N, CA, C and O of each residue as an XYZ file, in Angstrom:
276
protein
N     106.915     87.148     84.711
C     106.482     88.292     85.488
C     105.544     87.799     86.593
O     104.665     86.968     86.361
N     105.749     88.318     87.764
C     104.893     87.936     88.880
C     103.490     88.501     88.682
O     103.301     89.472     87.950
N     102.518     87.892     89.335
C     101.123     88.314     89.211
C     100.933     89.775     89.603
O     100.220     90.507     88.916
N     101.560     90.215     90.702
C     101.380     91.595     91.165
C     101.907     92.582     90.115
O     101.297     93.625     89.885
N     103.026     92.257     89.488
C     103.571     93.126     88.449
C     102.616     93.204     87.263
O     102.422     94.272     86.681
N     102.025     92.074     86.912
C     101.070     92.058     85.808
C      99.858     92.936     86.132
O      99.404     93.708     85.288
N      99.343     92.818     87.339
C      98.168     93.608     87.744
C      98.474     95.100     87.787
O      97.655     95.916     87.365
N      99.643     95.455     88.293
C     100.025     96.866     88.330
C     100.223     97.388     86.910
O      99.819     98.508     86.598
N     100.838     96.590     86.058
C     101.020     96.984     84.657
C      99.688     97.201     83.953
O      99.552     98.126     83.153
N      98.707     96.355     84.245
C      97.376     96.519     83.650
C      96.708     97.784     84.164
O      96.063     98.500     83.399
N      96.858     98.066     85.461
C      96.307     99.305     86.021
C      96.962    100.514     85.358
O      96.288    101.487     85.024
N      98.272    100.446     85.172
C      99.004    101.538     84.521
C      98.492    101.760     83.099
O      98.340    102.901     82.663
N      98.229    100.681     82.385
C      97.700    100.803     81.028
C      96.339    101.482     81.003
O      96.076    102.323     80.144
N      95.479    101.121     81.938
C      94.157    101.751     82.013
C      94.281    103.234     82.336
O      93.549    104.059     81.789
N      95.205    103.567     83.221
C      95.419    104.971     83.588
C      95.952    105.748     82.393
O      95.471    106.840     82.092
N      96.942    105.189     81.713
C      97.533    105.861     80.556
C      96.451    106.165     79.514
O      96.386    107.275     78.984
N      95.609    105.176     79.228
C      94.544    105.370     78.242
C      93.568    106.465     78.681
O      93.176    107.307     77.873
N      93.182    106.455     79.938
C      92.225    107.443     80.435
C      92.796    108.860     80.357
O      92.112    109.789     79.928
N      94.044    109.016     80.772
C      94.657    110.352     80.749
C      94.904    110.800     79.314
O      94.794    111.987     79.009
N      95.234    109.873     78.444
C      95.429    110.247     77.039
C      94.109    110.722     76.428
O      94.081    111.713     75.698
N      93.030    110.023     76.722
C      91.729    110.370     76.145
C      91.107    111.622     76.753
O      90.521    112.437     76.041
N      91.234    111.774     78.071
C      90.491    112.830     78.767
C      91.358    113.952     79.314
O      90.836    114.921     79.866
N      92.666    113.838     79.172
C      93.556    114.897     79.611
C      93.929    114.791     81.079
O      93.527    113.856     81.770
N      94.710    115.771     81.548
C      95.191    115.754     82.933
C      94.040    115.669     83.931
O      92.975    116.255     83.734
N      94.285    114.921     85.008
C      93.256    114.784     86.042
C      93.873    114.365     87.366
O      94.963    113.793     87.395
N      93.179    114.649     88.461
C      93.671    114.228     89.775
C      93.471    112.723     89.987
O      92.718    112.074     89.261
N      94.147    112.195     90.977
C      94.083    110.765     91.261
C      92.661    110.281     91.499
O      92.294    109.200     91.039
N      91.857    111.057     92.205
C      90.483    110.622     92.493
C      89.690    110.418     91.207
O      88.916    109.467     91.097
N      89.878    111.304     90.239
C      89.181    111.143     88.965
C      89.772    109.985     88.158
O      89.043    109.254     87.487
N      91.090    109.824     88.225
C      91.725    108.690     87.548
C      91.121    107.393     88.063
O      90.768    106.514     87.277
N      91.001    107.270     89.382
C      90.424    106.062     89.977
C      88.996    105.853     89.481
O      88.616    104.733     89.138
N      88.218    106.909     89.442
C      86.826    106.807     88.997
C      86.737    106.427     87.519
O      85.973    105.537     87.148
N      87.515    107.100     86.685
C      87.473    106.865     85.232
C      87.926    105.452     84.854
O      87.472    104.895     83.856
N      88.818    104.884     85.654
C      89.381    103.578     85.331
C      88.765    102.443     86.152
O      89.111    101.276     85.964
N      87.864    102.787     87.051
C      87.264    101.808     87.974
C      88.316    101.091     88.812
O      88.212     99.892     89.068
N      89.333    101.844     89.235
C      90.372    101.324     90.120
C      90.189    101.922     91.510
O      89.698    103.042     91.646
N      90.579    101.183     92.535
C      90.613    101.767     93.877
C      91.732    102.807     93.894
O      92.602    102.796     93.023
N      91.713    103.698     94.873
C      92.788    104.693     94.938
C      94.138    104.011     95.156
O      95.165    104.496     94.680
N      94.137    102.887     95.875
C      95.384    102.149     96.088
C      95.943    101.644     94.756
O      97.138    101.782     94.494
N      95.091    101.063     93.921
C      95.557    100.564     92.622
C      95.882    101.716     91.683
O      96.783    101.596     90.852
N      95.169    102.827     91.799
C      95.512    104.009     90.999
C      96.908    104.493     91.373
O      97.707    104.831     90.499
N      97.203    104.527     92.671
C      98.545    104.923     93.119
C      99.617    104.002     92.556
O     100.670    104.463     92.115
N      99.352    102.714     92.570
C     100.322    101.761     92.040
C     100.547    101.973     90.546
O     101.685    101.963     90.076
N      99.466    102.164     89.809
C      99.589    102.397     88.369
C     100.294    103.701     88.046
O     101.109    103.768     87.125
N      99.975    104.741     88.812
C     100.643    106.035     88.629
C     102.132    105.886     88.915
O     102.964    106.430     88.188
N     102.465    105.158     89.962
C     103.874    104.922     90.293
C     104.603    104.194     89.180
O     105.745    104.522     88.858
N     103.944    103.209     88.595
C     104.525    102.447     87.476
C     104.818    103.396     86.314
O     105.912    103.384     85.749
N     103.828    104.216     85.970
C     104.005    105.147     84.854
C     105.077    106.187     85.158
O     105.836    106.576     84.271
N     105.141    106.633     86.396
C     106.169    107.607     86.784
C     107.556    106.981     86.672
O     108.495    107.615     86.191
N     107.676    105.751     87.112
C     108.965    105.054     87.043
C     109.418    104.882     85.605
O     110.615    104.930     85.317
N     108.472    104.683     84.703
C     108.799    104.545     83.285
C     108.971    105.893     82.589
O     109.299    105.942     81.403
N     108.752    106.981     83.316
C     108.907    108.313     82.732
C     107.780    108.697     81.790
O     107.979    109.512     80.889
N     106.588    108.118     81.985
C     105.474    108.368     81.073
C     104.433    109.324     81.619
O     103.537    109.737     80.883
N     104.526    109.690     82.899
C     103.528    110.558     83.499
C     104.232    111.539     84.426
O     105.273    111.227     85.004
N     103.663    112.705     84.557
C     104.195    113.700     85.483
C     103.023    114.325     86.228
O     101.860    114.074     85.911
N     103.345    115.135     87.214
C     102.288    115.765     87.991
C     102.602    117.231     88.211
O     103.745    117.673     88.098
N     101.553    117.969     88.528
C     101.691    119.382     88.876
C     100.570    119.743     89.827
O      99.510    119.118     89.819
N     100.807    120.754     90.645
C      99.782    121.217     91.584
C      98.895    122.233     90.887
O      99.377    123.165     90.243
N      97.590    122.037     91.027
C      96.597    122.990     90.538
C      95.603    123.220     91.659
O      94.826    122.329     92.004
N      95.630    124.411     92.223
C      94.717    124.744     93.327
C      94.805    123.709     94.449
O      93.782    123.201     94.909
N      96.014    123.398     94.886
C      96.277    122.448     95.969
C      95.871    121.014     95.662
O      95.722    120.209     96.581
N      95.690    120.680     94.392
C      95.361    119.315     93.985
C      96.452    118.836     93.028
O      96.821    119.536     92.085
N      96.957    117.633     93.289
C      97.951    117.029     92.396
C      97.249    116.496     91.160
O      96.361    115.650     91.264
N      97.644    116.988     89.983
C      97.054    116.586     88.726
C      98.110    115.839     87.908
O      99.261    116.267     87.818
N      97.700    114.728     87.320
C      98.613    113.883     86.548
C      98.373    114.042     85.065
O      97.231    114.099     84.608
N      99.464    114.114     84.312
C      99.381    114.247     82.857
C     100.467    113.413     82.215
O     101.480    113.097     82.840
N     100.246    113.060     80.964
C     101.248    112.289     80.235
C     102.386    113.200     79.807
O     102.183    114.362     79.457
N     103.578    112.642     79.845
C     104.730    113.395     79.352
C     104.729    113.336     77.844
O     104.306    112.345     77.248
N     105.200    114.393     77.234
C     105.242    114.455     75.762
C     106.501    113.845     75.231
O     106.706    113.809     74.018
């Protein structure tokens, strides 16, 4: 696995854990809770979305991410 894939996978793992523990949240909070930049949060969210592990919904004009059941 290339280094970038490993780093994105690690970011995805941190995001998954945070959302599992604290529930649905917007990207800005995900970045804060995981100590990731918004760019790395986006990459991790994309990884999880590609794997079918996370979904999003609009709440008051804010995109909120949650784990799929």
